FIFILO-626501 format. One record per atom (N, C-alpha, C, O, CB): residue number from 0; residue in one letter; atom name; x, y, z. Coordinates in Angstrom, 1 decimal. Each point is the difference from the previous one (the first is absolute). Glycine has a CB too. Layout:
BEGIN
+-----+------+------+--------+--------+--------+
: pos : code : site :      u :      v :      w :
+-----+------+------+--------+--------+--------+
: NUM :    A :   CA :      X :      Y :      Z :
...
+-----+------+------+--------+--------+--------+
This chain:
BEGIN
+-----+------+------+--------+--------+--------+
: pos : code : site :      u :      v :      w :
+-----+------+------+--------+--------+--------+
:   0 :    X :    N :   -9.8 :  224.5 :  190.5 :
:   0 :    X :   CA :   -0.3 :   -1.1 :   -0.9 :
:   0 :    X :    C :   -1.2 :   -0.8 :    0.5 :
:   0 :    X :    O :   -0.2 :   -0.2 :    1.2 :
:   0 :    X :   CB :    2.8 :    0.0 :   -1.8 :
:   1 :    X :    N :   -3.5 :   -0.2 :   -0.3 :
:   1 :    X :   CA :   -1.2 :   -0.8 :    0.3 :
:   1 :    X :    C :    0.4 :   -1.5 :   -0.1 :
:   1 :    X :    O :    0.8 :   -0.3 :   -0.9 :
:   1 :    X :   CB :   -2.4 :    2.2 :    0.1 :
:   2 :    X :    N :    1.0 :   -2.7 :    1.7 :
:   2 :    X :   CA :    0.2 :   -1.4 :   -0.1 :
:   2 :    X :    C :   -1.3 :   -0.6 :   -0.6 :
:   2 :    X :    O :   -1.1 :    0.4 :    0.3 :
:   2 :    X :   CB :    2.8 :   -0.5 :    1.6 :
:   3 :    X :    N :   -1.5 :   -1.1 :   -2.7 :
:   3 :    X :   CA :   -1.1 :   -0.7 :   -0.4 :
:   3 :    X :    C :    0.2 :   -1.5 :    0.3 :
:   3 :    X :    O :    1.2 :   -0.4 :    0.3 :
:   3 :    X :   CB :   -1.7 :    2.1 :   -2.1 :
:   4 :    X :    N :   -0.5 :   -2.5 :    1.8 :
:   4 :    X :   CA :    0.1 :   -1.3 :    0.3 :
:   4 :    X :    C :   -0.3 :   -0.8 :   -1.3 :
:   4 :    X :    O :   -0.9 :    0.4 :   -0.8 :
:   4 :    X :   CB :    0.2 :    0.0 :    3.2 :
:   5 :    X :    N :    1.5 :   -1.4 :   -2.7 :
:   5 :    X :   CA :   -0.1 :   -0.8 :   -1.2 :
:   5 :    X :    C :   -0.2 :   -1.5 :    0.4 :
:   5 :    X :    O :    0.8 :   -0.5 :    0.8 :
:   5 :    X :   CB :    0.6 :    2.1 :   -2.2 :
:   6 :    X :    N :   -2.3 :   -2.2 :    0.8 :
:   6 :    X :   CA :   -0.3 :   -1.4 :    0.3 :
:   6 :    X :    C :    0.6 :   -0.8 :   -1.2 :
:   6 :    X :    O :   -0.2 :    0.3 :   -1.2 :
:   6 :    X :   CB :   -1.9 :    0.2 :    2.6 :
:   7 :    X :    N :    2.8 :   -1.6 :   -1.1 :
:   7 :    X :   CA :    0.4 :   -0.8 :   -1.1 :
:   7 :    X :    C :   -0.2 :   -1.5 :    0.4 :
:   7 :    X :    O :   -0.1 :   -0.3 :    1.1 :
:   7 :    X :   CB :    1.7 :    2.0 :   -1.7 :
:   8 :    X :    N :   -1.6 :   -2.5 :   -0.4 :
:   8 :    X :   CA :   -0.2 :   -1.4 :    0.1 :
:   8 :    X :    C :    1.2 :   -0.6 :    0.9 :
:   8 :    X :    O :    1.1 :    0.5 :   -0.1 :
:   8 :    X :   CB :   -2.4 :   -0.6 :   -2.2 :
:   9 :    X :    N :    1.0 :   -1.0 :    3.1 :
:   9 :    X :   CA :    0.9 :   -0.6 :    0.9 :
:   9 :    X :    C :    1.2 :   -0.5 :   -0.8 :
:   9 :    X :    O :    1.2 :    0.1 :    0.4 :
:   9 :    X :   CB :   -3.0 :   -0.7 :    1.3 :
:  10 :    X :    N :    1.5 :   -0.1 :   -2.9 :
:  10 :    X :   CA :    1.1 :   -0.5 :   -0.8 :
:  10 :    X :    C :    0.9 :    1.0 :   -0.5 :
:  10 :    X :    O :    1.3 :   -0.2 :   -0.1 :
:  10 :    X :   CB :   -2.8 :   -1.6 :   -0.5 :
:  11 :    X :    N :    1.0 :    3.0 :    0.2 :
:  11 :    X :   CA :    0.8 :    1.1 :   -0.5 :
:  11 :    X :    C :    0.9 :    0.5 :    1.1 :
:  11 :    X :    O :    1.2 :    0.2 :   -0.2 :
:  11 :    X :   CB :   -3.0 :    0.5 :   -1.4 :
:  12 :    X :    N :    1.2 :   -0.6 :    2.8 :
:  12 :    X :   CA :    0.7 :    0.5 :    1.2 :
:  12 :    X :    C :    1.3 :   -0.9 :    0.2 :
:  12 :    X :    O :    1.1 :    0.5 :    0.2 :
:  12 :    X :   CB :   -3.3 :    0.4 :    0.9 :
:  13 :    X :    N :    2.0 :   -2.3 :   -1.1 :
:  13 :    X :   CA :    1.0 :   -1.0 :    0.2 :
:  13 :    X :    C :    1.1 :    0.3 :   -1.1 :
:  13 :    X :    O :    1.2 :    0.0 :    0.4 :
:  13 :    X :   CB :   -3.0 :   -1.7 :    0.7 :
:  14 :    X :    N :    1.4 :    1.8 :   -2.3 :
:  14 :    X :   CA :    1.0 :    0.3 :   -1.1 :
:  14 :    X :    C :    0.7 :    1.3 :    0.2 :
:  14 :    X :    O :    1.2 :    0.1 :   -0.3 :
:  14 :    X :   CB :   -2.6 :   -1.5 :   -1.2 :
:  15 :    X :    N :    0.8 :    2.4 :    2.0 :
:  15 :    X :   CA :    0.6 :    1.3 :    0.3 :
:  15 :    X :    C :    1.1 :   -0.1 :    1.1 :
:  15 :    X :    O :    1.0 :    0.5 :   -0.1 :
:  15 :    X :   CB :   -3.1 :    0.6 :   -0.6 :
:  16 :    X :    N :    1.8 :   -1.9 :    1.7 :
:  16 :    X :   CA :    1.0 :   -0.2 :    1.1 :
:  16 :    X :    C :    1.3 :   -0.5 :   -0.4 :
:  16 :    X :    O :    1.0 :    0.2 :    0.5 :
:  16 :    X :   CB :   -2.8 :   -0.7 :    0.9 :
:  17 :    X :    N :    1.7 :   -0.3 :   -2.5 :
:  17 :    X :   CA :    1.3 :   -0.6 :   -0.6 :
:  17 :    X :    C :    0.9 :    1.0 :   -0.5 :
:  17 :    X :    O :    1.2 :   -0.2 :   -0.3 :
:  17 :    X :   CB :   -2.4 :   -1.8 :   -0.2 :
:  18 :    X :    N :    0.6 :    3.2 :    0.3 :
:  18 :    X :   CA :    0.8 :    1.1 :   -0.6 :
:  18 :    X :    C :    0.0 :    1.2 :    1.0 :
:  18 :    X :    O :   -0.4 :    1.1 :   -0.4 :
:  18 :    X :   CB :   -0.2 :   -1.8 :   -2.0 :
:  19 :    X :    N :    1.0 :    0.4 :    3.5 :
:  19 :    X :   CA :   -0.1 :    1.1 :    1.1 :
:  19 :    X :    C :    0.9 :    1.2 :   -0.3 :
:  19 :    X :    O :   -0.1 :    1.0 :    0.6 :
:  19 :    X :   CB :   -0.4 :   -2.7 :    1.0 :
:  20 :    X :    N :    1.4 :    1.5 :   -2.5 :
:  20 :    X :   CA :    0.9 :    1.2 :   -0.3 :
:  20 :    X :    C :   -0.7 :    1.1 :   -0.8 :
:  20 :    X :    O :    0.4 :    1.1 :   -0.1 :
:  20 :    X :   CB :    1.6 :   -2.7 :    0.0 :
:  21 :    X :    N :   -3.1 :    1.2 :   -0.5 :
:  21 :    X :   CA :   -0.9 :    1.0 :   -0.7 :
:  21 :    X :    C :   -0.8 :    0.8 :    1.0 :
:  21 :    X :    O :   -0.6 :   -0.6 :    0.9 :
:  21 :    X :   CB :    0.5 :   -0.9 :   -2.9 :
:  22 :    X :    N :    0.0 :    2.8 :    1.9 :
:  22 :    X :   CA :   -0.8 :    0.9 :    0.8 :
:  22 :    X :    C :   -1.3 :    0.1 :   -0.7 :
:  22 :    X :    O :   -0.2 :    0.8 :   -0.9 :
:  22 :    X :   CB :    2.1 :    0.5 :    1.8 :
:  23 :    X :    N :   -2.8 :   -2.3 :   -0.4 :
:  23 :    X :   CA :   -1.3 :   -0.1 :   -0.7 :
:  23 :    X :    C :   -0.8 :    1.3 :    0.0 :
:  23 :    X :    O :   -0.8 :    0.3 :   -0.9 :
:  23 :    X :   CB :    0.9 :   -2.7 :    1.5 :
:  24 :    X :    N :    0.0 :    3.1 :    0.5 :
:  24 :    X :   CA :   -0.9 :    1.2 :    0.2 :
:  24 :    X :    C :    0.5 :    1.0 :   -1.1 :
:  24 :    X :    O :   -0.8 :    0.6 :   -0.6 :
:  24 :    X :   CB :    0.5 :   -0.9 :    3.2 :
:  25 :    X :    N :    1.6 :    0.5 :   -2.7 :
:  25 :    X :   CA :    0.5 :    0.9 :   -1.1 :
:  25 :    X :    C :   -0.4 :   -0.5 :   -1.3 :
:  25 :    X :    O :   -0.3 :    0.8 :   -0.9 :
:  25 :    X :   CB :    2.3 :   -0.2 :    2.4 :
:  26 :    X :    N :   -1.9 :   -1.9 :   -1.8 :
:  26 :    X :   CA :   -0.4 :   -0.5 :   -1.3 :
:  26 :    X :    C :   -1.5 :    0.3 :   -0.4 :
:  26 :    X :    O :   -0.2 :    0.4 :   -1.1 :
:  26 :    X :   CB :    1.9 :   -2.1 :    1.5 :
:  27 :    X :    N :   -2.5 :    1.6 :    0.6 :
:  27 :    X :   CA :   -1.5 :    0.3 :   -0.2 :
:  27 :    X :    C :   -0.2 :    1.5 :   -0.2 :
:  27 :    X :    O :   -0.7 :    0.4 :   -0.8 :
:  27 :    X :   CB :    0.0 :   -2.5 :    2.2 :
:  28 :    X :    N :    1.5 :    2.8 :   -0.6 :
:  28 :    X :   CA :   -0.1 :    1.5 :    0.0 :
:  28 :    X :    C :    0.4 :    0.5 :   -1.4 :
:  28 :    X :    O :   -0.7 :    0.9 :   -0.6 :
:  28 :    X :   CB :    1.2 :   -0.7 :    3.1 :
:  29 :    X :    N :    0.6 :   -0.8 :   -3.0 :
:  29 :    X :   CA :    0.4 :    0.4 :   -1.4 :
:  29 :    X :    C :   -1.0 :   -0.4 :   -1.0 :
:  29 :    X :    O :   -0.3 :    0.8 :   -0.9 :
:  29 :    X :   CB :    2.6 :   -1.1 :    1.5 :
:  30 :    X :    N :   -2.9 :   -0.9 :   -0.6 :
:  30 :    X :   CA :   -1.0 :   -0.4 :   -0.9 :
:  30 :    X :    C :   -1.2 :    0.9 :    0.0 :
:  30 :    X :    O :   -0.5 :    0.4 :   -1.1 :
:  30 :    X :   CB :    1.3 :   -2.7 :    1.4 :
:  31 :    X :    N :   -1.3 :    2.6 :    0.9 :
:  31 :    X :   CA :   -1.1 :    1.0 :    0.1 :
:  31 :    X :    C :    0.3 :    1.3 :   -0.6 :
:  31 :    X :    O :   -0.8 :    0.6 :   -0.8 :
:  31 :    X :   CB :    0.1 :   -1.7 :    2.9 :
:  32 :    X :    N :    1.9 :    1.6 :   -1.8 :
:  32 :    X :   CA :    0.4 :    1.4 :   -0.6 :
:  32 :    X :    C :    0.0 :   -0.1 :   -1.5 :
:  32 :    X :    O :   -0.4 :    1.0 :   -0.6 :
:  32 :    X :   CB :    1.8 :   -0.5 :    2.7 :
:  33 :    X :    N :   -0.8 :   -1.5 :   -2.6 :
:  33 :    X :   CA :    0.0 :   -0.1 :   -1.5 :
:  33 :    X :    C :   -1.3 :   -0.1 :   -0.6 :
:  33 :    X :    O :   -0.2 :    0.6 :   -1.1 :
:  33 :    X :   CB :    2.3 :   -1.6 :    1.4 :
:  34 :    X :    N :   -3.0 :    0.3 :    0.3 :
:  34 :    X :   CA :   -1.4 :   -0.1 :   -0.5 :
:  34 :    X :    C :   -0.7 :    1.4 :    0.0 :
:  34 :    X :    O :   -0.6 :    0.4 :   -1.0 :
:  34 :    X :   CB :    0.4 :   -2.7 :    1.8 :
:  35 :    X :    N :    0.4 :    3.0 :    0.3 :
:  35 :    X :   CA :   -0.5 :    1.3 :    0.1 :
:  35 :    X :    C :    0.5 :    1.0 :   -1.0 :
:  35 :    X :    O :   -0.8 :    0.7 :   -0.6 :
:  35 :    X :   CB :    0.6 :   -1.1 :    3.0 :
:  36 :    X :    N :    1.5 :    0.3 :   -2.6 :
:  36 :    X :   CA :    0.6 :    0.9 :   -1.0 :
:  36 :    X :    C :   -0.5 :   -0.4 :   -1.5 :
:  36 :    X :    O :   -0.2 :    1.0 :   -0.8 :
:  36 :    X :   CB :    2.2 :   -0.8 :    2.4 :
:  37 :    X :    N :   -2.3 :   -1.4 :   -1.8 :
:  37 :    X :   CA :   -0.6 :   -0.4 :   -1.4 :
:  37 :    X :    C :   -1.4 :    0.5 :   -0.1 :
:  37 :    X :    O :   -0.4 :    0.6 :   -1.0 :
:  37 :    X :   CB :    1.8 :   -2.7 :    0.8 :
:  38 :    X :    N :   -2.2 :    2.0 :    1.3 :
:  38 :    X :   CA :   -1.4 :    0.5 :   -0.1 :
:  38 :    X :    C :    0.0 :    1.5 :    0.0 :
:  38 :    X :    O :   -0.9 :    0.5 :   -0.6 :
:  38 :    X :   CB :    0.2 :   -2.5 :    1.8 :
:  39 :    X :    N :    1.6 :    2.7 :   -0.6 :
:  39 :    X :   CA :    0.0 :    1.5 :   -0.1 :
:  39 :    X :    C :    0.4 :    0.4 :   -1.4 :
:  39 :    X :    O :   -0.5 :    1.1 :   -0.4 :
:  39 :    X :   CB :    1.1 :   -0.9 :    2.8 :
:  40 :    X :    N :    0.2 :   -1.0 :   -3.1 :
:  40 :    X :   CA :    0.3 :    0.4 :   -1.3 :
:  40 :    X :    C :   -1.2 :   -0.2 :   -0.9 :
:  40 :    X :    O :   -0.2 :    0.9 :   -0.9 :
:  40 :    X :   CB :    2.6 :   -1.4 :    1.3 :
:  41 :    X :    N :   -3.1 :   -0.5 :   -0.3 :
:  41 :    X :   CA :   -1.2 :   -0.2 :   -0.7 :
:  41 :    X :    C :   -1.0 :    1.2 :    0.3 :
:  41 :    X :    O :   -0.6 :    0.6 :   -0.9 :
:  41 :    X :   CB :    0.9 :   -3.3 :    1.0 :
:  42 :    X :    N :   -0.5 :    3.0 :    1.1 :
:  42 :    X :   CA :   -0.9 :    1.1 :    0.4 :
:  42 :    X :    C :    0.5 :    1.3 :   -0.6 :
:  42 :    X :    O :   -0.9 :    0.7 :   -0.5 :
:  42 :    X :   CB :    0.4 :   -1.9 :    2.6 :
:  43 :    X :    N :    1.7 :    1.5 :   -2.2 :
:  43 :    X :   CA :    0.5 :    1.2 :   -0.7 :
:  43 :    X :    C :   -0.2 :    0.0 :   -1.5 :
:  43 :    X :    O :   -0.2 :    1.0 :   -0.6 :
:  43 :    X :   CB :    1.8 :   -0.8 :    2.5 :
:  44 :    X :    N :   -1.5 :   -1.4 :   -2.4 :
:  44 :    X :   CA :    0.0 :   -0.1 :   -1.5 :
:  44 :    X :    C :   -1.4 :    0.2 :   -0.6 :
:  44 :    X :    O :   -0.3 :    0.7 :   -0.9 :
:  44 :    X :   CB :    2.2 :   -2.2 :    1.1 :
:  45 :    X :    N :   -2.9 :    0.7 :    0.4 :
:  45 :    X :   CA :   -1.3 :   -0.1 :   -0.6 :
:  45 :    X :    C :   -1.0 :   -0.6 :    1.0 :
:  45 :    X :    O :   -0.3 :   -1.2 :   -0.1 :
:  45 :    X :   CB :    1.3 :    1.0 :   -2.2 :
:  46 :    X :    N :   -1.6 :    1.0 :    3.2 :
:  46 :    X :   CA :   -0.8 :   -0.6 :    1.1 :
:  46 :    X :    C :   -1.4 :   -0.5 :   -0.7 :
:  46 :    X :    O :   -0.5 :   -1.0 :    0.5 :
:  46 :    X :   CB :    1.6 :    2.7 :    1.3 :
:  47 :    X :    N :   -1.5 :   -1.0 :   -2.9 :
:  47 :    X :   CA :   -1.3 :   -0.4 :   -0.6 :
:  47 :    X :    C :    0.0 :   -1.5 :   -0.5 :
:  47 :    X :    O :   -1.0 :   -0.6 :    0.0 :
:  47 :    X :   CB :    0.7 :    3.0 :   -0.6 :
:  48 :    X :    N :    1.6 :   -2.9 :    0.2 :
:  48 :    X :   CA :    0.0 :   -1.3 :   -0.6 :
:  48 :    X :    C :    0.7 :   -0.9 :    1.1 :
:  48 :    X :    O :    0.4 :   -1.1 :   -0.4 :
:  48 :    X :   CB :   -0.3 :    2.0 :   -2.1 :
:  49 :    X :    N :    0.0 :   -0.5 :    3.7 :
:  49 :    X :   CA :    0.7 :   -0.9 :    1.0 :
:  49 :    X :    C :   -1.1 :   -0.9 :    0.8 :
:  49 :    X :    O :    0.3 :   -0.5 :    1.0 :
:  49 :    X :   CB :    1.5 :    2.3 :   -0.8 :
:  50 :    X :    N :   -2.9 :   -1.9 :   -0.8 :
:  50 :    X :   CA :   -1.0 :   -1.0 :    0.6 :
:  50 :    X :    C :    0.4 :   -1.4 :    0.1 :
:  50 :    X :    O :   -0.6 :   -0.9 :    0.7 :
:  50 :    X :   CB :   -1.2 :    2.4 :   -1.5 :
:  51 :    X :    N :    2.8 :   -1.9 :    0.0 :
:  51 :    X :   CA :    0.5 :   -1.3 :    0.0 :
:  51 :    X :    C :    0.8 :   -0.3 :    1.3 :
:  51 :    X :    O :    0.4 :   -1.2 :    0.2 :
:  51 :    X :   CB :   -0.2 :    1.3 :   -2.7 :
:  52 :    X :    N :    0.1 :    0.8 :    3.3 :
:  52 :    X :   CA :    0.7 :   -0.2 :    1.3 :
:  52 :    X :    C :   -0.6 :   -1.0 :    0.9 :
:  52 :    X :    O :    0.7 :   -0.7 :    0.8 :
:  52 :    X :   CB :    0.0 :    3.1 :   -1.0 :
:  53 :    X :    N :   -2.0 :   -2.6 :    0.1 :
:  53 :    X :   CA :   -0.7 :   -1.0 :    0.8 :
:  53 :    X :    C :   -0.2 :   -1.4 :   -0.7 :
:  53 :    X :    O :   -0.6 :   -0.9 :    0.6 :
:  53 :    X :   CB :   -0.5 :    2.8 :    0.4 :
:  54 :    X :    N :    1.7 :   -1.9 :   -2.2 :
:  54 :    X :   CA :   -0.1 :   -1.3 :   -0.8 :
:  54 :    X :    C :    0.7 :   -1.1 :    0.8 :
:  54 :    X :    O :    1.1 :    0.1 :    0.4 :
:  54 :    X :   CB :   -1.2 :    1.2 :   -2.8 :
:  55 :    X :    N :   -0.6 :   -2.5 :    2.5 :
:  55 :    X :   CA :    0.6 :   -1.1 :    0.7 :
:  55 :    X :    C :    1.2 :   -0.5 :   -0.6 :
:  55 :    X :    O :    1.0 :   -0.3 :    0.7 :
:  55 :    X :   CB :   -3.2 :   -0.4 :    0.0 :
:  56 :    X :    N :    2.3 :    0.7 :   -2.0 :
:  56 :    X :   CA :    1.2 :   -0.4 :   -0.7 :
:  56 :    X :    C :    1.2 :    0.8 :    0.4 :
:  56 :    X :    O :    1.0 :   -0.5 :    0.3 :
:  56 :    X :   CB :   -2.4 :   -0.3 :   -2.2 :
:  57 :    X :    N :    1.2 :    2.2 :    1.8 :
:  57 :    X :   CA :    1.0 :    0.9 :    0.4 :
:  57 :    X :    C :    0.5 :   -0.2 :    1.4 :
:  57 :    X :    O :    1.2 :    0.0 :    0.3 :
:  57 :    X :   CB :   -2.2 :    1.6 :   -2.0 :
:  58 :    X :    N :   -0.1 :   -1.8 :    2.6 :
:  58 :    X :   CA :    0.4 :    0.0 :    1.4 :
:  58 :    X :    C :    0.7 :   -1.3 :    0.3 :
:  58 :    X :    O :    0.7 :   -0.1 :    1.0 :
:  58 :    X :   CB :   -2.5 :    1.6 :   -0.4 :
:  59 :    X :    N :    1.6 :   -2.5 :   -1.4 :
:  59 :    X :   CA :    0.6 :   -1.4 :    0.3 :
:  59 :    X :    C :    1.5 :    0.1 :   -0.5 :
:  59 :    X :    O :    0.7 :   -0.9 :    0.3 :
:  59 :    X :   CB :   -3.0 :   -0.4 :   -0.6 :
:  60 :    X :    N :    2.6 :    2.2 :   -0.5 :
:  60 :    X :   CA :    1.5 :    0.1 :   -0.5 :
:  60 :    X :    C :    0.9 :    0.2 :    1.2 :
:  60 :    X :    O :   -0.3 :    0.5 :    1.0 :
:  60 :    X :   CB :   -0.5 :    0.5 :   -3.1 :
:  61 :    X :    N :    2.1 :   -1.4 :    1.8 :
:  61 :    X :   CA :    1.0 :    0.1 :    1.0 :
:  61 :    X :    C :    0.2 :    1.4 :    0.4 :
:  61 :    X :    O :   -0.1 :    0.9 :   -0.8 :
:  61 :    X :   CB :    1.2 :   -2.9 :   -0.1 :
:  62 :    X :    N :   -0.9 :    2.3 :    2.2 :
:  62 :    X :   CA :    0.3 :    1.4 :    0.4 :
:  62 :    X :    C :    1.5 :    0.2 :   -0.2 :
:  62 :    X :    O :    0.5 :    1.1 :    0.2 :
:  62 :    X :   CB :   -2.4 :   -1.1 :    1.6 :
:  63 :    X :    N :    2.6 :   -1.0 :   -2.0 :
:  63 :    X :   CA :    1.5 :    0.1 :   -0.1 :
:  63 :    X :    C :    0.5 :    0.4 :   -1.4 :
:  63 :    X :    O :   -0.7 :   -0.3 :   -1.0 :
:  63 :    X :   CB :    0.9 :   -1.5 :    2.8 :
:  64 :    X :    N :    0.8 :    2.6 :   -1.8 :
:  64 :    X :   CA :    0.6 :    0.3 :   -1.3 :
:  64 :    X :    C :    0.8 :   -1.3 :   -0.5 :
:  64 :    X :    O :    0.2 :   -0.9 :    0.7 :
:  64 :    X :   CB :    0.1 :    3.4 :   -0.1 :
:  65 :    X :    N :    0.0 :   -2.4 :   -1.8 :
:  65 :    X :   CA :    0.8 :   -1.1 :   -0.6 :
:  65 :    X :    C :    1.3 :   -0.2 :    0.9 :
:  65 :    X :    O :    0.3 :   -1.2 :    0.3 :
:  65 :    X :   CB :   -1.2 :    1.8 :   -2.6 :
:  66 :    X :    N :    1.5 :    0.5 :    2.7 :
:  66 :    X :   CA :    1.2 :   -0.2 :    0.8 :
:  66 :    X :    C :   -0.3 :   -0.7 :    1.3 :
:  66 :    X :    O :    0.7 :   -0.8 :    0.5 :
:  66 :    X :   CB :    0.3 :    2.8 :   -1.6 :
:  67 :    X :    N :   -2.1 :   -1.6 :    1.7 :
:  67 :    X :   CA :   -0.3 :   -0.6 :    1.4 :
:  67 :    X :    C :   -0.4 :   -1.4 :   -0.3 :
:  67 :    X :    O :    0.5 :   -0.9 :    0.8 :
:  67 :    X :   CB :   -1.4 :    3.1 :    0.2 :
:  68 :    X :    N :    0.2 :   -2.6 :   -2.0 :
:  68 :    X :   CA :   -0.3 :   -1.5 :   -0.3 :
:  68 :    X :    C :    1.2 :   -0.7 :   -0.2 :
:  68 :    X :    O :    0.1 :   -1.2 :    0.5 :
:  68 :    X :   CB :   -2.2 :    1.8 :   -1.5 :
:  69 :    X :    N :    3.1 :   -0.1 :    0.3 :
:  69 :    X :   CA :    1.3 :   -0.7 :   -0.2 :
:  69 :    X :    C :    0.7 :   -0.1 :    1.4 :
:  69 :    X :    O :    0.6 :   -1.0 :    0.3 :
:  69 :    X :   CB :   -0.4 :    1.7 :   -2.8 :
:  70 :    X :    N :   -0.1 :    0.3 :    3.3 :
:  70 :    X :   CA :    0.7 :    0.0 :    1.2 :
:  70 :    X :    C :   -0.6 :   -1.0 :    1.0 :
:  70 :    X :    O :    0.7 :   -0.5 :    0.9 :
:  70 :    X :   CB :   -0.1 :    2.9 :   -1.4 :
:  71 :    X :    N :   -1.9 :   -2.6 :    0.5 :
:  71 :    X :   CA :   -0.7 :   -0.8 :    0.9 :
:  71 :    X :    C :   -0.5 :   -1.3 :   -0.6 :
:  71 :    X :    O :   -0.9 :   -0.6 :    0.6 :
:  71 :    X :   CB :    0.3 :    2.6 :    0.6 :
:  72 :    X :    N :    1.1 :   -2.4 :   -2.4 :
:  72 :    X :   CA :   -0.4 :   -1.2 :   -0.7 :
:  72 :    X :    C :    0.1 :   -1.2 :    0.8 :
:  72 :    X :    O :   -0.7 :   -1.0 :   -0.1 :
:  72 :    X :   CB :    1.3 :    2.0 :   -2.0 :
:  73 :    X :    N :    0.5 :   -1.0 :    3.0 :
:  73 :    X :   CA :    0.2 :   -1.2 :    0.8 :
:  73 :    X :    C :   -1.1 :   -0.3 :    1.0 :
:  73 :    X :    O :    0.0 :   -1.1 :    0.7 :
:  73 :    X :   CB :    2.4 :    1.5 :   -1.0 :
:  74 :    X :    N :   -3.3 :    0.5 :    0.5 :
:  74 :    X :   CA :   -1.1 :   -0.1 :    1.0 :
:  74 :    X :    C :   -1.2 :   -0.8 :   -0.7 :
:  74 :    X :    O :   -0.9 :   -0.3 :    0.7 :
:  74 :    X :   CB :    1.7 :    2.5 :    0.5 :
:  75 :    X :    N :   -0.7 :   -2.4 :   -2.5 :
:  75 :    X :   CA :   -1.1 :   -0.6 :   -0.6 :
:  75 :    X :    C :   -0.1 :   -1.5 :    0.2 :
:  75 :    X :    O :   -0.9 :   -0.6 :   -0.5 :
:  75 :    X :   CB :    1.0 :    2.5 :   -1.2 :
+-----+------+------+--------+--------+--------+
């Protein structure tokens, strides 16, 4: 398994520490995997029309599924 380093805002880190029961690495790993799966589905369906993948509006959208957002709503 490969390791990556992630930088986050100090305030976010303080808020994360309050919820130490959450395995944050696993949470991020799942979010990344879900995004990759969505992108692969787009690739498989219609690569020629996938140029919107770099669209700022699309990239600014939440990476979380609706279920994830509901489960972690208390972090907002």
